[in-house]
DOTIMI-720382 format. One record per residue (C-alpha): residue number from 1; residue in one letter; x, y, z. Coordinates in steps of 0.5 Angstrom, whole numbers, plus 500, padded with zeros to 3 digits. Example, Ala and Ser with C-alpha at 12.3 -4.5 7.8 and 13.67 -1.06 7.14 Angstrom:
REM DOTIMI-720382
- 1; A; 525; 491; 516
- 2; S; 527; 498; 514
This chain:
REM DOTIMI-720382
- 1; M; 307; 742; 785
- 2; T; 305; 746; 779
- 3; G; 309; 750; 775
- 4; K; 307; 758; 776
- 5; N; 304; 759; 769
- 6; Q; 301; 752; 769
- 7; T; 293; 751; 771
- 8; P; 291; 745; 775
- 9; E; 288; 742; 769
- 10; A; 295; 742; 765
- 11; A; 297; 738; 772
- 12; G; 294; 732; 772
- 13; M; 289; 735; 777
- 14; V; 281; 733; 777
- 15; A; 277; 739; 777
- 16; D; 272; 736; 783
- 17; A; 278; 733; 787
- 18; V; 278; 737; 794
- 19; K; 284; 742; 794
- 20; G; 291; 741; 795
- 21; N; 289; 734; 797
- 22; W; 296; 728; 798
- 23; V; 296; 726; 792
- 24; D; 297; 733; 789
- 25; R; 302; 735; 793
- 26; F; 306; 728; 795
- 27; A; 304; 723; 791
- 28; P; 310; 721; 785
- 29; A; 309; 724; 780
- 30; A; 307; 716; 777
- 31; T; 303; 714; 781
- 32; R; 299; 720; 782
- 33; P; 294; 718; 775
- 34; Y; 293; 711; 778
- 35; L; 291; 714; 784
- 36; R; 286; 720; 781
- 37; L; 282; 714; 778
- 38; A; 281; 710; 784
- 39; R; 279; 717; 787
- 40; A; 284; 717; 792
- 41; D; 284; 725; 791
- 42; R; 277; 725; 793
- 43; P; 276; 721; 800
- 44; I; 269; 721; 801
- 45; G; 267; 716; 797
- 46; T; 271; 711; 801
- 47; W; 267; 713; 807
- 48; L; 260; 713; 805
- 49; L; 262; 706; 802
- 50; L; 265; 704; 810
- 51; L; 260; 707; 814
- 52; P; 254; 702; 813
- 53; C; 260; 696; 814
- 54; W; 261; 699; 821
- 55; W; 254; 701; 822
- 56; G; 253; 693; 821
- 57; L; 259; 691; 824
- 58; L; 256; 695; 831
- 59; L; 249; 693; 831
- 60; A; 251; 685; 830
- 61; M; 254; 687; 836
- 62; L; 250; 690; 840
- 63; H; 245; 685; 837
- 64; D; 249; 678; 840
- 65; G; 252; 681; 845
- 66; R; 259; 679; 843
- 67; A; 266; 681; 842
- 68; H; 272; 678; 840
- 69; W; 279; 680; 837
- 70; H; 277; 679; 830
- 71; D; 271; 685; 831
- 72; L; 278; 689; 830
- 73; W; 280; 685; 824
- 74; I; 273; 686; 821
- 75; F; 274; 694; 823
- 76; A; 280; 695; 819
- 77; G; 280; 690; 814
- 78; C; 273; 694; 812
- 79; G; 277; 700; 811
- 80; I; 282; 698; 807
- 81; G; 277; 694; 803
- 82; A; 273; 700; 803
- 83; W; 278; 704; 799
- 84; L; 280; 698; 795
- 85; M; 274; 697; 793
- 86; R; 272; 703; 792
- 87; G; 279; 705; 787
- 88; A; 276; 699; 783
- 89; G; 269; 701; 783
- 90; C; 271; 708; 781
- 91; T; 276; 705; 775
- 92; W; 271; 701; 772
- 93; N; 266; 706; 773
- 94; D; 270; 711; 768
- 95; I; 273; 705; 763
- 96; T; 266; 704; 762
- 97; D; 264; 712; 762
- 98; R; 269; 714; 759
- 99; D; 266; 718; 753
- 100; I; 260; 721; 757
- 101; D; 266; 723; 762
- 102; G; 268; 728; 756
- 103; S; 262; 731; 755
- 104; V; 262; 733; 762
- 105; A; 265; 739; 764
- 106; R; 266; 736; 771
- 107; T; 269; 730; 769
- 108; A; 273; 732; 762
- 109; S; 280; 732; 767
- 110; R; 280; 725; 770
- 111; P; 285; 721; 768
- 112; I; 282; 717; 762
- 113; P; 278; 722; 758
- 114; S; 284; 727; 759
- 115; G; 289; 721; 757
- 116; Q; 292; 721; 763
- 117; V; 291; 713; 764
- 118; S; 289; 709; 758
- 119; V; 284; 703; 757
- 120; T; 289; 698; 758
- 121; G; 293; 701; 764
- 122; A; 286; 702; 768
- 123; L; 284; 695; 767
- 124; V; 291; 693; 770
- 125; W; 289; 697; 776
- 126; L; 283; 694; 777
- 127; V; 284; 688; 777
- 128; A; 290; 689; 782
- 129; Q; 286; 693; 787
- 130; A; 281; 687; 786
- 131; L; 285; 683; 788
- 132; V; 288; 686; 793
- 133; A; 281; 686; 797
- 134; F; 280; 680; 796
- 135; C; 285; 677; 800
- 136; I; 283; 682; 805
- 137; L; 275; 678; 804
- 138; L; 278; 671; 805
- 139; T; 280; 672; 812
- 140; F; 274; 673; 814
- 141; N; 267; 667; 814
- 142; A; 265; 663; 809
- 143; A; 259; 667; 809
- 144; A; 262; 674; 808
- 145; I; 266; 672; 803
- 146; A; 260; 670; 799
- 147; L; 257; 676; 800
- 148; G; 263; 679; 798
- 149; V; 264; 676; 791
- 150; L; 256; 677; 790
- 151; A; 258; 684; 792
- 152; L; 261; 685; 784
- 153; L; 254; 684; 781
- 154; P; 252; 690; 782
- 155; V; 258; 694; 782
- 156; A; 259; 691; 774
- 157; I; 252; 694; 773
- 158; Y; 253; 700; 776
- 159; P; 256; 705; 770
- 160; F; 250; 701; 766
- 161; A; 244; 704; 770
- 162; K; 245; 711; 767
- 163; R; 243; 709; 761
- 164; F; 237; 704; 763
- 165; T; 233; 707; 768
- 166; W; 232; 715; 772
- 167; W; 234; 712; 779
- 168; P; 241; 710; 778
- 169; Q; 242; 712; 784
- 170; V; 239; 706; 786
- 171; F; 243; 702; 784
- 172; L; 249; 706; 786
- 173; G; 246; 705; 793
- 174; L; 246; 697; 791
- 175; A; 253; 696; 790
- 176; F; 255; 702; 796
- 177; N; 252; 699; 802
- 178; W; 253; 691; 801
- 179; G; 258; 693; 807
- 180; A; 252; 692; 812
- 181; L; 251; 685; 810
- 182; L; 257; 682; 809
- 183; A; 260; 686; 817
- 184; W; 255; 683; 819
- 185; T; 256; 677; 816
- 186; A; 263; 678; 818
- 187; H; 262; 677; 825
- 188; A; 255; 673; 826
- 189; G; 257; 668; 821
- 190; Q; 250; 669; 818
- 191; L; 245; 674; 816
- 192; E; 240; 677; 819
- 193; W; 233; 681; 818
- 194; P; 237; 687; 822
- 195; A; 243; 688; 817
- 196; V; 237; 688; 811
- 197; L; 234; 693; 814
- 198; L; 240; 697; 815
- 199; Y; 242; 696; 808
- 200; L; 234; 698; 805
- 201; A; 237; 705; 811
- 202; G; 244; 706; 807
- 203; I; 240; 705; 800
- 204; S; 235; 711; 802
- 205; W; 241; 715; 804
- 206; T; 245; 714; 798
- 207; L; 238; 716; 794
- 208; F; 238; 723; 798
- 209; Y; 246; 724; 798
- 210; D; 248; 722; 791
- 211; T; 242; 726; 789
- 212; I; 244; 732; 791
- 213; Y; 252; 730; 787
- 214; A; 247; 728; 780
- 215; H; 245; 736; 780
- 216; Q; 252; 739; 778
- 217; D; 251; 736; 772
- 218; K; 243; 736; 770
- 219; E; 245; 741; 764
- 220; D; 250; 736; 761
- 221; D; 246; 731; 762
- 222; A; 241; 733; 759
- 223; L; 245; 734; 753
- 224; I; 249; 727; 752
- 225; G; 242; 724; 754
- 226; V; 245; 721; 762
- 227; K; 238; 719; 767
- 228; S; 239; 721; 774
- 229; T; 235; 723; 781
- 230; A; 237; 730; 780
- 231; R; 234; 730; 772
- 232; L; 227; 726; 775
- 233; F; 226; 730; 780
- 234; G; 228; 738; 778
- 235; D; 224; 742; 783
- 236; R; 222; 736; 786
- 237; T; 228; 735; 788
- 238; P; 227; 737; 796
- 239; R; 221; 734; 797
- 240; W; 223; 726; 794
- 241; L; 230; 729; 799
- 242; A; 225; 729; 805
- 243; I; 222; 722; 803
- 244; F; 229; 719; 803
- 245; L; 231; 722; 810
- 246; V; 225; 720; 813
- 247; L; 225; 713; 809
- 248; T; 233; 712; 812
- 249; V; 231; 714; 819
- 250; A; 226; 709; 819
- 251; L; 229; 704; 816
- 252; Q; 235; 705; 820
- 253; S; 231; 705; 826
- 254; L; 227; 699; 826
- 255; A; 234; 696; 825
- 256; V; 236; 698; 831
- 257; I; 230; 696; 835
- 258; I; 230; 689; 833
- 259; A; 238; 689; 834
- 260; A; 237; 691; 840
- 261; I; 231; 688; 843
- 262; G; 234; 683; 847
- 263; G; 238; 687; 851
- 264; S; 237; 693; 856
- 265; S; 233; 698; 855
- 266; P; 238; 703; 856
- 267; A; 242; 700; 851
- 268; L; 237; 700; 847
- 269; L; 234; 708; 848
- 270; V; 243; 710; 847
- 271; A; 243; 705; 840
- 272; L; 237; 709; 837
- 273; L; 239; 716; 838
- 274; G; 244; 714; 832
- 275; P; 238; 714; 826
- 276; W; 236; 720; 829
- 277; A; 242; 724; 830
- 278; M; 243; 722; 822
- 279; G; 236; 724; 821
- 280; W; 239; 731; 825
- 281; H; 244; 731; 819
- 282; M; 240; 730; 814
- 283; Q; 235; 736; 816
- 284; W; 240; 740; 817
- 285; Q; 243; 740; 809
- 286; L; 236; 740; 806
- 287; R; 235; 747; 809
- 288; K; 243; 749; 807
- 289; L; 241; 746; 800
- 290; D; 241; 750; 793
- 291; L; 240; 747; 787
- 292; N; 243; 752; 783
- 293; D; 250; 753; 787
- 294; N; 255; 748; 785
- 295; E; 259; 750; 791
- 296; R; 254; 748; 796
- 297; L; 251; 741; 793
- 298; L; 259; 738; 793
- 299; G; 259; 742; 800
- 300; L; 253; 738; 802
- 301; F; 255; 732; 799
- 302; R; 261; 732; 802
- 303; S; 259; 732; 809
- 304; N; 255; 726; 809
- 305; R; 261; 723; 811
- 306; D; 259; 727; 819
- 307; A; 252; 725; 817
- 308; G; 255; 717; 817
- 309; L; 259; 718; 822
- 310; L; 253; 720; 827
- 311; P; 251; 713; 829
- 312; L; 258; 710; 831
- 313; P; 258; 714; 838
- 314; F; 251; 711; 840
- 315; F; 251; 704; 837
- 316; A; 259; 704; 841
- 317; F; 257; 707; 847
- 318; A; 250; 701; 847
- 319; L; 255; 695; 848
- 320; L; 257; 699; 854
- 321; L; 250; 699; 857
């Protein structure tokens, strides 16, 4: 709890965290800077990392018509792993971006630039999270383990992307949607084309939601020379978002068709409703978009948890048909 005259920033709270989150209210004081570093006070990133995993798992089950008890562990393991790896990735991002974050109003209150956590402490925290996640990965099959290790490459590159390309959101998409490949492989034992298409759909979705998110920082980014699709697109952003919407729905639909074509027609039709429901939500976001209202931009970005959840009940129901 903050004192009566103490500002949230003085209490160590991060500017864009969810108000009244569990970290600020209930976590022991000594753990709060590290939990904030892992974005535990902002759960949306964990959802965005996790949902492609669940898409991949359910579509893999639909593809081969098999479901076994280990799938429950894959489902849960992806959830725990997503929380840990999102935290590790954010810790790495904040280590590499510590000087940039200190120059941006929205990120200056993060634990490293605000002095709550040292770089050494952040590195130790990064390794701890990654090691626990690796232990979970070892419970999957060999092909999934190999994919999980390979995922470290886009995670490592992403924080530097905004320094050399106007499309850093592509690198975020490469990292954040890797779970579609991994979870499919954890179930099926091999990587197949529907998982690749699902991965590409997720990358397009990331371009959609992270361009919305990046518009919050476009003025500060312009001052310090940080690149983003928000700055690249400018006033043309709605047109580009519409393109990403269409690509997301088309690629996810194609993944569903290839995955389910060998099964029953009702299962295929029900599963196809998933991408269309997600597309409907993305269209709703486009209608609500205001590029100059940061509060609305943040709200729309967070609403992508709901967009990504929408395909899941359709995929799950299709398994019963």
